[in-house]
N, C-alpha and C positions, 0 to 999 in steps of 0.2 A: 419538571422544567428539563427537558436535553442539553447534551455539552453539545461546543461547539468545539469543533475541532479544528479550527483557523484562527490569526489575531483577525484576522480582514471578511469581512460582511455584507455583501447585501441588498434585498429588497430582488424577488424574480422581476418583479417588473421594472426596476433598475437595471438589474443587469439583462430585457430585450429592449431594451432601449437601443444600448451600444455594448451588445457582448463584448468586442473589440477595447472599448475604455476599462471595461472593470479591468479587464486582464491586463493590458499594456500600466493599467495605474498601480497593479499586486505589483509592479515587479519581479514574478515569480515566485511569488511567497502565496499558500493557497487561502482559495477563497471558499469563503461557507454563501451558498443564495439559498436565501432563504420565504417560504408561502407560510402566513401570517404565521412572520416568529419562527421560524422552525426550519432544523433546516429539508433543502431538500433536494442538492443535491452541492458537491466541490468541482473548483475547478481545479484545477492543478496544470504544472508546465511542466512538457513530453524531457524533461529534466528532473521530474518529483518523481515521472511520474515512471521511470525508471528504475528513479530510486528504490519507490517501491515496489515495483514489477519481482526485483533483485532478492528483499528484502522479505518477500511471499514464498520467491523462489529455498531462498535458505531457509525458513522458516521448516514447508514440505520437507528441505533433504536429510533435515533434522528429526523428524520425524519417524521419516523412515529408517537413521543411521539407530534413534533409541532399540526403533521395531526391534530392527536387525540383532540391537546387540544385548536384547535380553536373549537369542539362538544362541549365540556362543559357547554357551554349556556344551552343548551337541557336537562344534564345530568335531574334526573328522584333524588331525596335523596333516600335513604331509608337506616329502622332501621334495623341493620343488628335480630335481634331481633321479626322482621315481618317475613323473611324470613325462 
């Protein structure tokens, strides 16, 4: 059984009948759209999508920082006045 990552869910048939109604009734909460009782996709509000995109960007930046920190021992100390 797959885990559903939302409190609300709806069948794909019901979603296809009236997607606007499903989104409106969700009041901004994510909705799992199920096909044969398995998540086919999720609908999220633009605000939730923006939050998820920001979290993803932060995660990617954190990975980049971690990789840079591994090479800090090879750093060369430079005085700003010498630049």
